[in-house]
C-alpha positions as CSV (number, residue, x, y, z in Angstrom):
1,M,169.6,144.0,260.9
2,T,172.7,142.1,261.6
3,T,173.0,138.4,262.3
4,K,172.4,137.5,265.9
5,E,175.6,135.7,266.9
6,N,174.1,134.4,270.2
7,R,171.4,132.3,268.5
8,K,171.6,128.7,269.4
9,H,171.0,127.7,265.8
10,K,172.1,129.4,262.6
11,D,169.5,130.4,260.0
12,S,169.9,129.7,256.4
13,V,169.6,132.4,253.7
14,F,166.2,131.0,252.9
15,V,165.1,131.6,256.5
16,D,166.7,135.0,256.6
17,L,164.8,136.1,253.5
18,F,161.4,134.8,254.6
19,F,161.6,135.2,258.4
20,E,164.2,137.6,259.6
21,Y,164.9,140.1,256.9
22,E,163.2,143.5,256.9
23,S,161.0,142.5,254.0
24,A,160.3,139.0,255.2
25,E,156.6,139.6,255.8
26,E,156.2,141.0,252.3
27,N,158.1,138.0,251.0
28,D,155.9,135.6,252.9
29,I,152.7,137.2,251.5
30,A,154.1,137.1,248.0
31,L,155.0,133.4,248.3
32,Y,151.6,132.6,249.9
33,N,149.9,134.3,247.0
34,A,152.0,132.4,244.5
35,L,150.9,129.1,246.0
36,H,147.2,129.9,246.2
37,D,144.6,130.9,243.6
38,V,143.0,133.6,245.9
39,P,145.4,136.3,247.0
40,L,145.5,137.6,250.6
41,P,143.5,140.7,251.3
42,K,145.5,143.9,251.4
43,G,146.8,144.7,254.9
44,T,147.0,141.0,255.9
45,K,149.3,140.5,258.9
46,V,151.8,137.7,259.4
47,Q,152.3,136.0,262.7
48,K,155.8,134.6,263.0
49,V,156.1,131.4,265.0
50,R,159.7,130.8,266.1
51,I,160.7,127.3,266.9
52,E,164.1,127.7,268.7
53,D,164.8,124.1,269.5
54,V,164.9,122.7,266.0
55,L,165.2,119.1,264.9
56,Y,168.6,119.3,263.3
57,M,171.9,119.8,265.1
58,N,172.8,123.4,264.3
59,F,170.7,124.5,261.3
60,K,167.3,125.9,261.0
61,N,165.8,125.4,257.5
62,D,162.1,125.5,258.4
63,I,159.9,128.5,259.1
64,S,156.3,128.7,260.3
65,F,153.9,131.6,260.5
66,G,150.2,132.1,261.0
67,I,148.1,133.8,258.3
68,E,144.4,134.1,257.7
69,G,143.4,131.2,259.9
70,K,146.2,128.9,258.7
71,V,149.6,127.9,259.9
72,I,152.1,127.7,257.0
73,I,155.3,125.8,257.2
74,F,157.9,126.4,254.6
75,G,161.0,124.3,254.4
76,E,164.2,124.5,252.4
77,H,165.9,121.3,251.2
78,Q,169.2,122.0,249.5
79,S,171.3,118.9,249.7
80,T,170.6,115.3,248.8
81,I,167.1,114.0,248.3
82,N,165.3,113.2,251.5
83,E,161.8,111.8,251.5
84,N,161.3,112.1,255.2
85,M,160.0,115.6,255.0
86,P,156.5,114.6,256.3
87,L,158.0,113.2,259.5
88,R,160.1,116.3,259.9
89,N,157.0,118.5,259.4
90,L,154.9,116.4,261.8
91,M,157.4,117.1,264.5
92,H,157.6,120.7,263.6
93,V,153.9,121.4,263.5
94,G,153.5,119.8,266.9
95,R,155.9,122.4,268.3
96,V,154.0,125.1,266.6
97,Y,150.7,124.1,268.1
98,E,152.4,123.9,271.5
99,Q,153.1,127.6,271.2
100,L,149.7,128.6,269.7
101,V,147.4,126.7,272.1
102,P,147.6,127.7,275.7
103,I,148.0,124.8,278.2
104,D,144.6,125.3,279.8
105,D,142.8,125.3,276.5
106,R,144.0,121.8,275.8
107,Y,141.9,120.4,278.6
108,K,138.6,122.2,277.7
109,R,135.5,120.2,276.9
110,R,134.8,122.1,273.7
111,V,136.8,121.9,270.6
112,V,139.7,124.3,270.6
113,P,139.9,126.1,267.2
114,L,143.2,125.4,265.4
115,P,144.8,127.1,262.4
116,K,144.7,124.8,259.4
117,P,148.2,123.6,258.5
118,E,149.9,123.6,255.1
119,F,153.3,122.2,254.3
120,Y,155.7,123.2,251.5
121,T,159.3,122.3,251.0
122,F,161.4,123.9,248.3
123,Y,164.1,121.8,246.8
124,N,167.1,123.1,244.9
125,G,169.7,120.3,245.2
126,K,171.8,118.9,242.4
127,E,170.1,115.6,242.1
128,S,167.2,115.3,239.6
129,W,163.9,115.0,241.3
130,G,161.3,116.3,238.9
131,K,159.3,119.5,239.0
132,E,156.9,118.8,241.9
133,K,156.1,115.9,244.2
134,T,153.7,115.1,246.9
135,L,155.1,113.3,249.9
136,R,152.8,111.6,252.4
137,L,153.6,110.5,255.9
138,S,151.5,107.3,255.4
139,D,153.9,106.2,252.7
140,A,156.4,105.4,255.5
141,Y,154.1,103.3,257.5
142,V,155.1,99.6,257.9
143,I,151.5,98.5,257.6
144,Q,149.7,99.6,254.4
145,D,146.4,98.0,254.7
146,E,143.8,100.7,255.2
147,E,143.1,104.4,255.4
148,P,145.6,105.9,257.9
149,M,144.3,107.6,261.0
150,L,147.1,110.1,260.8
151,E,148.2,111.7,257.6
152,L,150.4,114.6,256.7
153,V,151.0,115.8,253.1
154,V,154.0,117.9,252.0
155,K,154.1,119.6,248.6
156,M,157.7,119.4,247.4
157,I,158.6,122.0,244.8
158,N,161.8,122.1,242.8
159,I,162.9,125.7,242.6
160,S,165.9,125.1,240.3
161,P,165.6,127.6,237.4
162,K,166.1,124.8,235.0
163,M,162.8,123.1,236.1
164,G,160.7,126.2,235.4
165,H,158.1,125.7,238.0
166,E,155.1,128.0,237.7
167,V,155.4,129.3,241.3
168,L,158.7,131.0,240.3
169,E,157.0,133.2,237.8
170,R,154.4,134.1,240.5
171,C,156.9,134.9,243.3
172,Q,159.9,137.0,242.2
173,V,161.8,136.7,245.4
174,L,161.7,132.9,245.4
175,K,162.7,132.9,241.7
176,E,165.7,135.1,242.4
177,Y,166.6,133.0,245.4
178,G,166.6,129.9,243.2
179,Q,168.8,131.7,240.6
180,F,171.2,132.7,243.4
181,I,171.7,129.2,244.7
182,D,172.0,127.9,241.2
183,T,174.7,130.4,240.4
184,I,176.7,129.3,243.5
185,Q,176.4,125.6,242.4
186,E,177.5,126.4,238.9
187,L,180.6,128.2,240.1
188,Q,181.4,125.4,242.5
189,D,181.1,122.9,239.7
190,E,183.6,125.0,237.7
191,G,186.0,124.7,240.6
192,N,185.8,128.4,241.6
193,P,187.5,128.7,245.0
194,D,185.4,131.7,246.0
195,A,182.1,130.5,244.5
196,I,180.0,132.2,247.1
197,K,181.7,135.6,247.0
198,H,181.7,135.6,243.2
199,A,178.1,134.4,243.0
200,I,177.1,137.4,245.2
201,E,179.0,139.8,242.9
202,K,177.5,138.2,239.8
203,C,173.9,138.3,241.0
204,I,174.2,141.9,242.2
205,E,175.4,142.8,238.6
206,Q,172.5,140.9,237.1
207,G,169.9,142.3,239.5
208,I,169.2,139.0,241.3
209,L,168.4,139.7,244.9
210,A,170.5,142.8,244.4
211,D,169.2,144.9,247.3
212,Y,169.3,142.0,249.7
213,L,172.8,140.9,248.8
214,K,174.1,144.5,249.0
215,K,172.7,145.0,252.5
216,R,173.5,141.5,253.8
217,G,176.5,140.4,251.8
218,S,178.9,139.5,254.6
219,E,176.1,137.8,256.6
220,V,175.1,135.8,253.5
221,V,178.7,134.6,253.0
222,N,178.8,133.5,256.7
223,M,175.4,131.7,256.4
224,L,176.3,129.9,253.2
225,I,179.8,128.9,254.4
226,A,178.2,127.4,257.6
227,K,175.5,125.8,255.5
228,Y,177.9,124.0,253.1
229,D,180.3,123.1,256.0
230,Y,177.3,121.5,257.7
231,N,176.3,119.5,254.7
232,T,179.9,118.4,254.3
233,D,179.9,117.3,258.0
234,I,176.8,115.3,257.4
235,R,178.2,113.7,254.3
236,V,181.4,112.7,256.1
237,Q,179.5,111.3,259.0
238,R,177.4,109.2,256.7
239,E,180.5,107.9,254.9
240,E,182.1,107.1,258.2
241,A,179.0,105.3,259.3
242,Q,178.9,103.3,256.1
243,E,182.6,102.4,256.6
244,I,182.0,101.3,260.1
245,G,179.0,99.2,259.0
246,R,181.2,97.6,256.2
247,L,184.0,96.8,258.7
248,E,181.6,95.3,261.3
249,G,179.9,93.2,258.6
250,R,183.3,91.8,257.5
251,L,184.4,91.2,261.0
252,D,181.2,89.2,261.8
253,S,181.8,87.2,258.6
254,I,185.4,86.4,259.6
255,T,184.5,85.4,263.2
256,S,181.6,83.3,261.9
257,L,183.9,81.3,259.6
258,M,186.3,80.9,262.5
259,D,183.6,79.7,264.9
260,T,181.6,77.4,262.5
261,M,184.4,75.9,260.5
262,G,187.3,76.2,262.9
263,L,189.4,78.2,260.4
264,P,192.4,80.3,261.5
265,I,192.1,84.0,261.0
266,E,194.2,84.0,257.8
267,Q,192.2,81.3,256.1
268,A,188.9,82.9,257.0
269,M,190.0,86.2,255.5
270,N,191.3,84.5,252.4
271,A,187.9,82.8,252.0
272,L,186.2,86.1,252.2
273,K,188.8,87.7,249.8
274,I,189.8,90.4,252.2
275,P,192.5,92.6,250.6
276,D,196.0,92.0,251.9
277,D,196.4,95.6,252.9
278,E,193.3,95.3,255.2
279,K,194.1,92.0,256.9
280,S,196.1,93.5,259.7
281,K,193.2,95.7,260.7
282,Y,190.9,92.7,261.2
283,E,193.6,90.7,262.9
284,D,194.1,93.5,265.4
285,L,190.3,93.8,266.0
286,I,189.9,90.1,266.5
287,R,192.8,89.8,268.8
288,E,191.4,92.6,270.9
289,S,188.1,90.8,271.3
290,K,188.2,88.7,274.5
291,A,185.2,86.8,273.4
292,V,187.0,85.4,270.3
293,Y,190.1,84.6,272.4
294,D,187.9,82.7,274.9
295,V,186.2,80.7,272.1
296,H,189.5,79.7,270.4
297,G,191.7,79.4,273.4
298,E,194.3,81.9,272.0
299,E,196.6,84.2,273.9
300,R,194.7,84.0,277.2
């Protein structure tokens, strides 16, 4: 099966393995069994639940499916640590129930039976975050005074090979996926300019996701390039936002000194120890501000 170029959102390799690929259903069952003490009966069917309009701009890292009276939501988290997974899953499961429960059933007098939800996120980023962690939606509540009326619990599992989580020994495909991502990261850290391509070659040689990578090699490269480009975009946007916040904070401090103490721009900047090579930037911004001009009677 080839990548569908007309999809509104790109899938990650994780989603491809556990949702789109020809052995995705088999992989889902293997992962479910690895997470539960009682294995699924032979012949169990998986009901895929596709959420097209995902929560993030252009990437789909969460999958959901119905199985044995449950709705399971698996998520992949590959970049920096993010403890907002419960909120993300709350929004996701709401969309799932919208698909599973017909509109008319929502207004019936009797209770509509719902599949029981379970939430798991698999982390394989570079930052250290332990072997396993439980995240709760209620931890984010502003008021922490009593038992919450709405709770959502996400089990966060670190699938980095170095952590040696037990689930990796119980689910071979997840173990090999973790090894594959770890190989890419190691090659990137070494400065390898073709880390993704060489990681694919290396893993095929070592029998890590070998059949999958042989069949889906070019698609995997495209998915991973898009993935890392996306993460870079997000990082750059965050850095730009931080720089804007720093600039606005300094600008407010300068104008505050000018307003409260009647200092000229130069003296206000000196008082705040603004570097000489940045002063012209703040001077231009202040001169462009009509409000400041009106207050100080300058250049009207």
